[in-house]
N, C-alpha and C positions, 0 to 999 in steps of 0.2 A: 270246226274251223272257230276259234273264237273268236268273240264280238271284240269290232274296233272298239279302241277307247277313244278316237277320235269324235269330238264334241259333245261327248259326255258330262265334261263339267258345263257346260253351256246348256243341256238339254234337261241337267238338274237344276240349274238357276231357272231355266224356265218355266218349268214344274212347278217349282216351289213356289215363283212370284204368280204363276196363273191360278193356283189352289188357293195361296195366301188373299190375293184379290179377291177369288169366289166365296171364299170362307166372309171374309169382311163386307163384300156386298152384302150376302144374304144379313148379315147383322144389320147394317145399314137400312134392310129394306124393312126390317122386322121395325124400326124407328121411322120408316116414313120416307127415307133420304135412298137415294139411286146412290149407282156408283160414281165417283170424280166428283159427286156435290160435296162429300165433306173434306177433298182438299180446299175448295174454295171458300168453304166456311172457316175451316183452320187457319186460311193467311187469314181471311179478315179479322178472325179473333186475335191473332197478333199483329194487327195492324188493320182496325177500321177505317175504312171510310177511302179505302182505294178506288183507283180508275178500273173498268174494266180492261184496257190495255197493260197496266200494273200488272193486274193479275195474270193474265196469261204469259206476260212474259215471266214474272216468279214462277210460275207455274208450270211453264215450258208447253205451251199449249196455243193453238190460234186465236184467234180475238173472236171468230164468230162462234167458236165452241163456248166458249168462255159465256160470248153473248148469249148464246141460248141457255145455258145452266143457268146465267144471274137472272134470266125471265123467268125459268122454271121456280129458282128458290124461293123469286117474289111472289110469283102467284103462291105458291105454296106457306103464304106468312114469314118465312126466315129471312129474307132480306127485302132491302128498300134503297131504290135508286135516289139518290139528293141531287139535283142541280148545282154545280159549282159554284161558289160565291165569287171566283175570280174572273172564271166564263161559263157563263149560261150553256154553251154545248158541248161542255164536258158534265157527264155525271158519277159521281162518287158513289162508290156503295156501301152499304152497311148492314152489320147485323140486327134484324130487329130483336125485341125481347124474347120472341120465341126460338129466334135462331141462336141468342145466348144461352137458352135451358138446353139445346138440343146441342151444344156444345160436349156437356157431359155427356150425353149418350155417344157421341160421337167418341172418345177421348176411352171410355167403358167399352166401348166395340174392339177398337185397336186393341186394346188391352188384353183382352178376351182373345182376340185369333194371335196377338202376339204369344202368350201366355200357352197357346196350344201349339202352337209350332213348334215352342223351344222345348214342350214340356220332357223330351226323353233327353235334355242337356241340362250338364250340370253347368254352376255359375262360371265356374272356369273355362268350358267348352263356350257358354255365348259369348262369353268376351272377346275368345279367340275368334269366333263365327264373324261378331261386328267389326272385328280388325281386318280380317281377311277379305267381309265385302267390303268394305271401304277402300281395301287397297285396288280389289278390281275394277270397283265405281272409279279409282284413280286412274288406273291402266285405260279400262275405255273412255274416258273422257280425254288422256292426254294431258293430266297434271297432275304435279306432285300432292303427296298429303302436306297440310301443311303441322306447323308446329303443337298449335293450337286445335286442330281435330284431332293428331295423335294422343292429345291428353285429354282430350274430351271423351275417348273410345276407353284410355286407361280408369276412367273414373268410374 
C-alpha cells in the first residue's frame, strides 16, 4: 500500500525548520550564545534601546521569556538595561560593545547555516523556494503578500 501524501509538505517543512534551528544553534553555541538569544540581539542591532515589551511583541514571544533571555544576555556581557529617561519604571535594552561584536558572529553563523541548507539548489531554485515559502507563510497567517514583499523576493 502506498504511503499517504497527506501532511507530507507540513512534515518536510517542520523537519527542515527543526534541522536548520539545530544547525544554527550549534554554530551559535560555539560563539557562546544559546538558541533564541540571536533574535533579540539582531532586533536590537536593527533598533537599539527597545523596551522588553517592544522586543517581545516584535519577536512574537511572551514578556517573561524575553526578560529571562535579556537577563542571561546581560550576565554574559552582551546587553545592558538602562532606566528610561522619561519614566524610571521602564527599562530600555542596549547592545554592549561585546554585543555589537557578537552580531558579526551571529550573522556569519546564519550565513553558514543558510549556505549549508541551500548548497544543492541553484540560484533560480533558491529564488523559487523563497517565493514559495513567503506564500506559505502568508497563507498560514491569513494575509496577502504585499507588492513590496513580492518585489523584495524578486531582488
